[in-house]
C-alpha positions in Angstrom: -33.7 26.0 0.7 -37.2 26.1 -0.7 -39.2 29.2 -1.5 -42.7 28.2 1.4 -45.2 30.8 1.3 -45.4 34.7 0.2 -47.1 36.7 3.1 -49.1 39.7 2.7 -50.0 42.3 5.0 -53.9 42.5 5.1 -56.3 44.5 7.9 -59.0 42.1 8.0 -58.2 39.2 7.9 -61.2 37.4 7.2 -62.5 39.8 4.5 -59.3 39.5 3.0 -59.6 35.3 2.9 -63.1 36.0 1.0 -61.2 37.8 -1.1 -58.7 36.1 -2.5 -61.6 33.0 -2.3 -63.7 34.8 -4.5 -61.3 35.9 -7.3 -59.0 33.0 -7.1 -60.5 30.3 -5.3 -57.6 29.9 -2.5 -58.8 28.0 0.5 -57.9 28.5 3.8 -55.2 25.7 4.8 -54.5 27.2 8.6 -55.8 29.6 10.4 -53.0 30.5 13.5 -54.3 33.5 15.0 -53.5 36.3 13.0 -51.6 34.3 10.1 -53.5 32.4 8.0 -51.8 30.2 5.2 -53.7 29.8 1.7 -53.7 27.1 -1.1 -50.7 28.2 -3.6 -48.7 29.6 -0.6 -50.1 32.5 0.1 -50.1 33.9 3.5 -52.3 36.4 5.3 -50.9 38.2 8.5 -52.7 41.1 10.8 -51.2 44.3 10.3 -51.0 44.8 14.0 -48.9 41.6 14.3 -46.7 43.2 11.3 -46.1 46.4 12.4 -45.5 44.3 15.8 -42.7 42.2 14.5 -41.1 45.0 12.9 -41.7 47.9 14.8 -42.4 50.2 11.2 -45.1 51.8 9.4 -46.8 49.3 7.0 -47.2 51.4 3.4 -50.0 50.6 1.2 -49.9 50.8 -2.6 -46.2 50.9 -2.7 -46.2 49.1 -5.8 -42.7 47.4 -4.9 -44.1 43.6 -4.8 -47.0 42.3 -7.1 -49.1 39.2 -7.1 -49.2 37.3 -10.3 -51.9 35.2 -11.3 -52.5 33.5 -14.7 -56.1 33.1 -16.1 -56.8 32.0 -19.7 -60.6 33.3 -19.8 -59.6 37.4 -18.8 -62.3 39.1 -20.2 -64.7 36.3 -17.6 -62.4 36.9 -14.7 -62.7 40.7 -15.2 -66.2 41.0 -15.6 -66.3 38.5 -11.9 -64.0 40.9 -10.2 -66.2 44.1 -11.1 -69.4 42.2 -10.3 -68.3 41.3 -6.7 -66.0 44.2 -6.1 -66.9 47.1 -8.3 -64.9 49.6 -6.0 -61.7 48.3 -6.6 -58.7 50.4 -7.3 -57.4 49.8 -10.7 -53.6 50.0 -11.7 -54.7 49.2 -15.5 -57.5 48.4 -16.9 -57.9 44.9 -19.1 -55.0 45.7 -21.3 -53.3 44.0 -24.2 -49.2 44.1 -24.4 -46.9 44.9 -27.1 -46.6 40.6 -27.2 -50.2 39.8 -27.3 -50.7 39.4 -23.5 -54.1 40.7 -21.7 -53.8 42.1 -18.1 -55.0 43.7 -15.2 -53.4 45.5 -12.5 -55.7 46.0 -9.4 -54.8 46.9 -5.9 -56.5 43.8 -3.6 -58.8 45.6 -0.2 -55.3 46.2 1.4 -53.5 47.5 -1.5 -51.6 45.0 -2.3 -50.8 45.0 -5.6 -52.1 42.1 -7.8 -51.6 41.2 -11.8 -54.1 38.9 -13.6 -52.8 37.9 -16.8 -53.2 35.3 -20.1 -50.8 32.3 -20.0 -47.8 32.9 -22.5 -47.4 29.5 -23.5 
């Protein structure tokens, strides 16, 4: 068995596609009418489709999952984030953990939690 994708729910798939391209360089591989596969295995799914499948409410900013990215030049990344998305909601601004890793945590446009950290190796 192999994990193929990670799916996140989004309100506006085009805005989310642009967000993940702008910040992380992810490109669209497949657009399947409300389900969009991006490079690195990230899938964006339209909120209406997800709601119909589950027949449950969607809880934004639930803090139960996180997308994790690594970036060597994290200061440059944070500058780009603030320039392109000045209204982004932070969980924590750039900080350094006791073990030396620098990280920043924030929500994407739909309340999905993202962490960007410096590589540990």
